[in-house]
Steps between C-alpha positions, in 0.01 A plus 500: 500500500617621840210740512262202469636344820495837675136561446295613798276208615245744636434631147435140382271436792145417380347742746519880546429718805241777475677794665213611740316391812771304677464362855757403764468142605769409753832499319328491166338775292168394334437636151225457248621339181393324182616229263671668204336267239143499618473797738365257762510675841734366766667609820880536524687480833834676457797481734798723425824342633679833525235645731487212747721347767666161474234350722220640290664372179514153665135520581405616149682206339338253741153641423576481129581128539197426716257682263609275212451174694188566713173462312158528673174680406529716815873588453599781274547352153842513345493583123860574411822635641837652423813514716794722401788642686322824554138394567246228553166501315207287624202504260164386652134521424366855530444578862456790748647513855230416754546829681435690179196286419346549843559878478325516161214290633464726803461799266215311323329403831732236640556127442210287611544211738424262212808611306722505804382152606601350170822692488608377844382154399750504207791628707447235771470235238833612338661498847364153572650381166841632595493361855329165448581399142835669432638500860601865467459800716404834345649724778368815333118495509362852509317761313809567281511136386139476376391601148160523323434404140241642262229265629554626857674172603772525766839345422787424741826644388809637684690176486833665598527326837362160424697218678476130559337374819713185501763658726740587213710808580403806307735770388224746438475798733166549692256758376568742792872518404411628154208715624500588876138621471393129465619410851149584650364206301727247658333253747599548862684166520728590207817528707444181696326278240232254602177364377408353164692576183209709365463715814690801357304501171157473660589780739581723210173385342330637801682832449378498142142451600526776755638742231243406240217610731668775700777648290880506569600335828663769727659250751475138593293570809221634278419150396302461828258765378261333261374815330290424194578133476163317426351306791503167312876540450592610852544161674713369217705819484572474867640153450751633240633770734495295814799528739549122497673412168407131541124586507513690169304292235646355183384713198292203375318471840445878514339481151282216608387691811406811295313286248277335767132590509458866590873566455645802330590303185167316481303711253365488143801684356761250631270207401464634143877548470577154627253354257649693209846371585368141474242554230684276253440188716144578594204302375279668233204505743716686758605752239142566401396565853803716567436728204128528599595610853785723377268743337346596838840542667669711234357826624693470824827393342782747423495643145858403411440144615190472274687636199828313529413172672125427456478610138779282363346206681157569358643524149695182544199321641302589189775423250622171647282401786153478332353720774226616268245766582574527871813709431300774319355681808840528690674576168283798438530621860874495474478669166365814666849555650676499161577793266352493149831391357537212759141394430570479134817295547384255771119456486379586160680210327349259750154642457522472119604133542209443748240605242598198284419262786215254460438507873153653546573616856807689370303660215210619713742641759689688239177642361381598848819675588576657161450849634818465708733451201323626190685836519831318461402306186593656173282483194724261309492245776121536548420445135748223412546307827203567725183571307529183280486291826239712676241465219480128566311601816205623288425143395589327827236273651541658842270807535725664756793495250278643219384783734853585616617496138228754406593723796868484409426666164430825688879502584637347184299699248717818521804297402341281223588567140254571219460133400458350846268777626274567203485154351603217733341641820187621326452147355521343850267767649240436228502124576483549876216752480287288271587147602629480859262307726573711806298826526764680723769440244286634217431801720871545575584485138256781417638704787859442388420599145366830616810559704750419222295694230746803512784274395318356194560674166216711366392247234487213740301707754234583239466137398514340841343718771150539375471128404649375822289723734186426292570124545543552869160667533343176375688277749289276730715610798365828639838633607624453145211704364571774747863494404412536139278812573769656719760416232301708245476785744869495596620492135242744374767735360614237255170496304390735228172671539361295211592172680352628821168560333483204264671214688544576872169649604307226320704249691446667838132576473377143529693471825254742663273199526768265625389258781788618718440843655868586521531447129193713436638779720831500319336496164285809581801691611712397200221601265474839658876538461491427124185708451677789677790476250267495200294788637812708557611456140148564373497832688844593383624309192835673522586276799481185293872494428587557868259219602651252258872591546576172675324271250798478274768579758804271508567250770585639845853485636567274801514769756181415681574135567537558876142632521374197324704272727327640804164439333590141428574434861200666650247421233493136401732339754236266636265432214601141435514398863145618564310505172602178337353323802191711512418523131540162331479492124179288480297756705608821324224482245228560756440870444191546717410781725581287809863438388745650760608836356851639524492854620775757444468799721829646390416450129155652550657814649760516223244473220275761675787739512593433134147511352314770690324740262677828474532786260875520563746395231492123467872488514465523881266205498749304285773573751288389789410164341857434400635569846221308674585182306804445724282544809237244411464221755470213250540246774169608655331469166542127515418426862206271456436480872369855512119484496330714235205719576166334485259558219242673722757766593515606136117495482467715814753740351305539182170544687655773716616682185155482350347637815743786511414597134119489577548713807713755313225543224212538755138388459361473140258776397159407378506433128878478487656221296717258689830482321687241703 
């Protein structure tokens, strides 16, 4: 029983100190710590009674009391505390001393003026709260009393010497009695007091500003040398360290001066922080505008601030503020700063929830930016929570959403299961390719099918590819016909020699008379490619097995998704925006020679390389075609504004060839029979 009352209260304390990386902070020792039950990180300020003087113990107990009663966003947050006969424990939010933070920042290139401007803004605001609202004097403002949290926000601590400004006598010793080194920070009128009640605190604020920009203050006279203090801040700094104590500004007025137009604290970073602090009371229209502007500013904001302050606000705005699609762009920008584990924990759950939204703007933004987060999505989430919502885009009445949905399959296909990929997706592709009224979307569907062919199982490839590409070659939209031809060429290794001869070549040959020259050119090259394969096997039948090795190969693993993602961005990123305007459904049937033709220089070169006649092993040709598929500029296939070559150019070309042949044969001999 007696052992129960004699238990050590420190052992029952809900926090433990991590025995490493401690910092000296005045009379306190700052330790990293954690909550025992949740491992939540905290900071623990420890004061050992046995190691301090009577005055220091008095100051520690006074600070302990003040920390529990003073609450302000810019003052170090009190979490818990423990006072025993031997020691005092102050538990706060996890923080780092300002001096340590600035040193670490200097090693990474230094703190920018934006970060310092907001940090000083916070300290001055905390000082204004003490002086004007609480009628207290801090009496200990300095580098040692400032701490920085995970978001890079500065917090005012060091409350050991706080006293009332109401003229009540204080029994607390001044800072220089406890630490003589602090005497150089005392204002010159200290011995014969005069001026406003805040004169001493704002003088020390001036010393803090000097040290932030110039390093440790060697002596009080050094304050006259401005050093690296920014020009916008100089006039206001000079007011703080002026010789006349009555002329030193109230902290609130100093803040107002620095926030005036062109002032040191008048910038996008401070404005964004102030908006975030009041975001709960802002109008929806103001929030929308803020998030739209925020995306442009994030690149100049500190990384820690983006991760620990902007990100929580973005997530909250989506969850509870109905912010909608405008949060997506800044959300993905901030996501680049997160580790894979943090991304999974903080952003992926929100993205999964976003896909169930009925907001069209939200859906199309998600599809457009899928490349930024697809790598963090696991297959289970894609198949059960994302794909069922995405497929609704295939039947959407908005052509832009249908096109983005098709493009997104390039990224989702490697993660889809057997049922979703080989059945559900193929069903939607078949409907789009045969029934969609927008030529560019039918073209994109054909292109996408060729891209995801390696992921289909062998049986589905044999049933789908030939039929789909054959259907595309009969499409009224020229770019779709060209896509069908190139689809055949790019997936040539998935067809048996028998299918090449009996189904594919009979499909391609009529296209040599297509009204569109680009389609004709691609058809000729594809035909040569397949003829070359057949000729190779005819010359050496032993190569048949090697040529058909991929026909029954299993579906490809998802290792090449990154290559395909790059294609998706560069290839079809602008099809809908340009082509749906330029190629309305009611005019696609006009397949005349004068119809604007879509040319594909990159595709032409690729097919040339793949299909040139050679006696080398056709395996090399196969490799060339397969590799070139990722290089095709499918976007240029569908640019209707590119003028096709005129009919007479083709006629002149044919006439020139005939003239060359006649010249090569020479004049006909008398009695000779003309064969051509």
